[in-house]
C-alpha positions in Angstrom: 43.2 -19.9 20.2 42.4 -17.2 17.7 41.6 -19.7 15.0 39.2 -21.6 17.3 37.3 -18.4 18.1 37.0 -17.6 14.4 35.9 -21.1 13.6 33.3 -21.0 16.5 31.8 -17.8 15.1 31.6 -19.3 11.6 29.8 -22.4 12.9 27.3 -20.4 15.0 26.5 -18.2 12.0 25.9 -21.1 9.7 23.7 -23.0 12.1 21.3 -20.0 12.2 21.3 -19.4 8.5 19.9 -21.3 5.4 22.6 -21.9 2.8 20.9 -20.9 -0.5 23.9 -20.6 -2.7 24.9 -22.6 -5.7 28.5 -22.6 -4.5 27.4 -24.8 -1.6 25.4 -26.9 -3.9 28.4 -27.4 -6.1 30.6 -28.5 -3.2 28.0 -31.0 -1.9 26.7 -32.2 -5.3 23.1 -31.7 -4.2 20.6 -29.5 -5.9 19.8 -26.0 -4.5 16.3 -26.0 -3.3 14.5 -22.7 -2.8 11.0 -22.7 -1.1 8.3 -21.2 -3.3 6.3 -18.5 -1.6 2.9 -19.8 -0.1 0.9 -17.4 -2.5 2.8 -18.6 -5.6 0.6 -19.3 -8.6 2.8 -19.1 -11.7 6.2 -17.8 -12.6 7.0 -14.6 -14.7 10.7 -14.8 -14.5 13.7 -15.7 -12.4 17.0 -13.7 -12.2 20.2 -14.1 -10.3 22.1 -11.0 -11.5 23.2 -9.3 -8.2 25.7 -10.9 -6.0 24.1 -13.2 -3.5 20.6 -12.5 -4.6 18.0 -14.4 -6.6 14.8 -12.8 -7.7 11.6 -14.7 -8.4 9.0 -12.6 -10.2 5.6 -14.3 -10.1 1.8 -14.1 -10.1 0.2 -14.8 -6.7 -3.0 -16.7 -6.0 -4.7 -13.3 -5.5 -3.7 -12.3 -9.1 -1.1 -9.9 -7.9 2.5 -9.5 -9.3 5.2 -10.0 -6.7 9.0 -10.4 -6.5 10.5 -12.6 -3.9 14.2 -11.9 -3.2 16.2 -14.9 -1.9 19.7 -14.3 -0.4 22.5 -16.8 -0.1 22.1 -17.2 3.7 18.3 -16.8 4.0 18.6 -13.5 5.9 17.4 -10.1 5.0 15.2 -11.5 2.3 12.4 -9.2 0.9 9.4 -9.0 -1.3 8.0 -6.4 -3.7 4.2 -6.1 -4.4 3.1 -4.3 -7.5 -0.1 -2.3 -7.1 -2.3 -0.5 -9.7 -3.9 2.7 -8.3 
């Protein structure tokens, strides 16, 4: 009964989240696909240094510099906008 409850919680958690991890990609054999931001113009850099996070540093269509942080499960993602004042 305890295993069934834990399995149910895991299934519910995965249905509400995007799996954006290369570990899942390796298990399924399919490529990891991350959606580019709608204001994406051209890349500056991409880093996956922190555990479970991938940062895309890019130029926007408004000629701003931004960082989009992707997480493994697509939750608590963030953006950084660089401003010159």
